[in-house]
N, C-alpha and C positions, 0 to 999 in steps of 0.2 A: 576459182582454182585454189587448191590447197597448198599452203606454204610448207616449206620444210619443217618449220616448227610445229605446224599442225600435224604433220605426219609423225613427229617424234612424240608429240604430247601423249597419245595413248600409252606409249612404252613408259614415259616418265610417271604419268598419273595412272598406274596400273589399277586394276580392280582394287577396291570396291566401286570405283566410278563407272556407271554404265556407259556403253559406247555412244549413246545419243548425246553425251555431254562433250564430245569432240568439237573443236571450234566450227562454227557454222560458215557456210559459204557466204561471201559479202552480200549476195542477193537476199539472204535470209536473216541477215543480222538485224534489219529494221523490225521484222516481225518479232524476233526474239526480244528486242528492246521493248517493244510495245507490250509483249506478254509479261515482262518483268515489271512494267508500269502497272498493268492490271493486277499483278500479284500483290502490290502494295495496297490494293483496295480491298483485298480479301478480308482484312481484320475487322472492318465494319460489319460485313455480312456474317462473319463468324460471331461477333457479339450478338447480332440480332438473332442468329440461329440459337445461341445458347439461351437467349431470353425467351424465345418463343417455343423452343423445343422442336422446331421444324427446320428442314434444310430444303430451301427452295431450289437451289442449283443442283443438288443431288437428284432431284426428280428429272432433270434434264439429261444429265451425263453419268450419274452414279457416283461422281466425286465432285466436291465443291470446285467450281471453275473448271470442270473437266480434267482434273489432275489425276493421274494414276501413279503408282509408286515408280514406274519406269520413266516418267517424264519430268522428274524433279532435278534441278541443278544441285550441285554439291552445297549442302548446307541451306538450301532454299526451302521456303515454305511450300512450294509447289506451284507450278504454272505450266501452261502449254508453251512449248518452245518454238516450233517453227511451222511455216507453210500453211497448208489448207486447214489443218486442225485449228491453228490460232485464228485464222480469219473467220472460220465457222463460229468459234467461241466468241470472237468480237461481235459478230452479228447477233448471236443469241443473247449475249449480255446487254446489248444496246436496246433490244426489244423488251427484255425483261425489265430493265431500268425504267423504260417508258411505261410499262404496265404498272410499275409500283408508284409512279408519281403522276401519271395522267389518268384521272378517274374516268373521264368520258371514253378514252381508248380502252381502259380496262373493262368498262361496262359493255362496250361494243364487242370485245373479245369474248367476254362470257356469254353473251347473247348469240353470236355467230362467229366462231374463231376463223372459219374459212374466209369469210367476207372481210373481217378486220385485218387479216394477214395478207390478203390478196395484193393491196398496193405496195407492199414491202418486197424488196429484192431478196427473197429467201429461197433456198434450195428446198425441194420436197422433204429432205431429211431434217433440215432445221425447222420447217413448218411442223413436221410431225412431233419433233421434240417439244416445241412450244405448246402444242395442243395437249401434250401429256403432263403439262404443269399441274402441280398440286394447287387447286384453287384456294383451299383454306390457307395454305402457306403464303400464297400471293397476297391475300388480304391481310395476313398477319404482318408481312413485310411492309405493306402499304401503310397499315395503322402505325407501325413502329416508326416509319419515316415521318408520318404526320405529327405523331407525338413529339418526336425530336425537333421537328420544325417549330411547334408551338410552345415548347417547354419554357424558353426564356421569355417570350412576350407575355405569357401568363403570370410569370413572376414579376414582371415589370409593372403590370396594371392590376394588382389584386383587388383594390377597392372599386375600381371601375367595373371589373367583371362581376364582382359581387353585386353592384347596383344593377347591372343589366340582368343578372339572374333573377332579381326580385320581379322584374316586369316581363321577362321572357321565361319560358320553360327551359329547363336544363337541356332538352333535346333541340330546341330552336337555337339556343346559344351555341351549343356544340356544332350545329350545322353551320352557323354564321362563322365560327372559328375555322372550321374546315374549309369554308368558301374562301376565307382570307389565304390560308395555306395553299390552296390550289390555284388562286388567281394572281398572286403576287410573286414576283421573282427578285432575288437579289441582283444588284448591278455587278457587271463583270470585274470591276475594280474594288469592290467592297470587301475588304479583309480586316479582320480584328476589330479594332475600335471603330473604324469607318463603317463597317457593317452594323455594329451595335447602334451607332448613332442613327444611320439611315433606317434600320429596321424598326427601332423604337418609334421614330417619327411616322413611318408608314402605318405601324399598327395602332398608334394613337389616333391618327386621321381616320383610319377604318373604323375604330370604335366610335369616334364622334359621328360619323356618318351613320352607323348602325343605330346608335341611340336616337338620332333625329328622325330616322325612317321608321324603326321598329318600336320605339318607346316615346312618342311625341307627348304622352301624358306625363312624362317625368323630365321636365326641363333641367332639374338639378343634376342630372347625369352629365350634362355638358360641363359643369363646374368641376365635378369630381375628375372627369377625364382630363381637362385642361390643367387642373392642378398636378396630376401625376405626370402629364407630358412635361410641364415646366420643371418639376423636380427631377425627372430623369434626364432632361436635357442638361441641367446644371451639373448633375452627377457625372455625366459622360463627357462633359466639355473639357478638353485638354488645355491646361494652362501651362505654358512653358516656364520652367524654373529659370529665373534670371535675376541678376542683381539690380539694385535701384540705379535708375539713370540719372545723370547729372541734372540737377534742378528739380528733382521730384522728392522722393522719400529721404534720400541722403541729405538733402539740404534743409529738412524740416526737423532736425534734432531738437530744436527749441520750441517745437509745436506746443501751443496752448500754455507756455510757461513764462509769460511776462514780456515777450518781445512786442513793443508797441507798434511796430510796423507789420507785425505778422498778419492781422486780419486783411490788410490790403494786398499782401503778397501771395497768400495761399488760395488755392482754388480746389476745394473738395470735390471728389468725384465718387460715385458709387463704384465699388470694386467690380473687377471682371467676373468674380464668383458670387455675385449678389444680384437679386432681382426683386423688384417691388411689384406685386400683382394686386389688382382690385377684383374681387369676386362678388357676385350678387348674393351669395349665401355665406353664413357663418360656417366656416370649414370645420371647426371643431364639433359643432352640433351635428353638421351634416355626416361627418365621418362616424360619429358615434351612432347616429341612426342607421346608416348603411350596414355597419358591422353588427349591431345589435338589434335593430329594428323595434325599439320600444314603441308602444302606442302613446300618443296618437301618431298620425302620419308624418311624413318628412317635414323638416323645418320650413318655415315660411322664408320669403326673401329677406335678407338682412345684409346689405352692403358691407363688406369687410375687407380691410387692407391686410395683406400678408407679405412678410419679408422672408424670402428664401435665400440662404447663403451657405456656401461651403467653406469652412475654415481652411486656411492654408495647410495642405498635407493631409487633410481629413478625407476619409472614405464614405462620409455620410453628408446629407444635407440638413441643416438646421431650419426649422420652421417657426416663425413667431407672428402672432397676430399684433397688428400695430394700430394705433389710433390715427384719426385724420391729421392731427398736428405733426406727428412723426412722418407720416406719408408725404405731407406737403414739404417738410424739411428735407426729406430725401430726394424728392422731385427737383428741389433747387440745387442739389449737389450733382451737377452735370458737367462739371469741369470748365464751364464758360463764365461762371460768376465767382468773383472774390468772396472770401468769407465775410468781409465787411458788408458786401452788398446783400448777402443772404440774411445776415442779422438785421440789417436795415428793413428788410421785408417782414421777417418773422416776429420781431420785438413788437412793433405796434399792432400786429394782427392778433397776437395771443395773450399780450399782457392783460387786457380787460377780462378775458375768459378765465385766466389763471389766478386773477386777483393779485397780480404783481405789478411792480413798476417796470418800465421798459428796460432799465439797467438790470433788474433782477432777472428779467425774462432773457436778456443776452447771457447772463451767467448760466441760466438753466440750459439754453441751447449749446453753449460751449461745453457743458458737462456731458450732454448727450453725444455731441460730435466727438469728444475725447474718447468716450466709451466704444463708439462705433469704429473709430480709427484703431483703437487697441485690439479690437476683434478682427480687424481686416475687412470689415464691411465697407468702409470708405477708404480711399486713398487721397493723398494730398499732393497736388501739383504746386511747385514753387516757382515764382518769377521774381526777378530783381526789379526794384523801382528806384 
């Protein structure tokens, strides 16, 4: 039932507003709200139309999203307002969206439109409009959506994809990437950084499975993929900014500077933004071969330790090849051992190999740990004794 305000509104908002913009009856307001919601989605399709030079929805209605000049709200971009027209457009948009993202359904539709549309609850007019779709435009939209879906994952794993391309043809690799885009779905709660972390992990796992199945003759691909997965996980890992807790960094102001009780009280730990990896190949040689492919073939196995760390506040991950001695030293920095215990293990182990006394080896270890602490690679837990 129209309110008094609604009756007066046309007089207050005299032309140029068209009569269709008078307040809708309550029963139709929900449809109007949904149409406005759909209107906010027109910008994506507009961008795709501009990019491809084709208008998919225009083939159905003559106007994008079925809009005519007489059905636009004041200042609006254009949308269907009420009633059966809105519901018909919702049905059309739902089917068209599925045609763009569901390749098997799109194939069935192109082969036999009548049979593909039969299970759907469509009116004869809606089915006729769908049969009249521009097939080339449909493929252009589907390709644009797929390119958008794969754009970030392809940037995340450039070396892995390059390695796969060496052993697979470009066509096969593209088919595998499209298979990923068609068969994987983002979680309902994956937004922003959560989506990036989940998507990068999914894509990395998919690449590892692809390499194992389609390129078994290239075991080095697993190393490349695992390296890029570790690097990306470290880059995307959120670390909350917080001040030093009591008994940790704040209590270690005198670290490494002459406190005789210090080695027994401090417990070094690898920082939250650092990880030590052991790979079966020398990454530096392997990356150079994948990117440039000089003869002879790929490098042979050469076990190598790698330290990846993200400095505080940095937007990139630093990568260092480390020797077995430093790898062992960092492995002992797990937060459960006092510095004195770590030195008691490392000094007698490496003094003969380094040609130093145990006291000199302790000094070398302290120098290394001091540098690692200054860079934020290790943190220091402090306990009172």
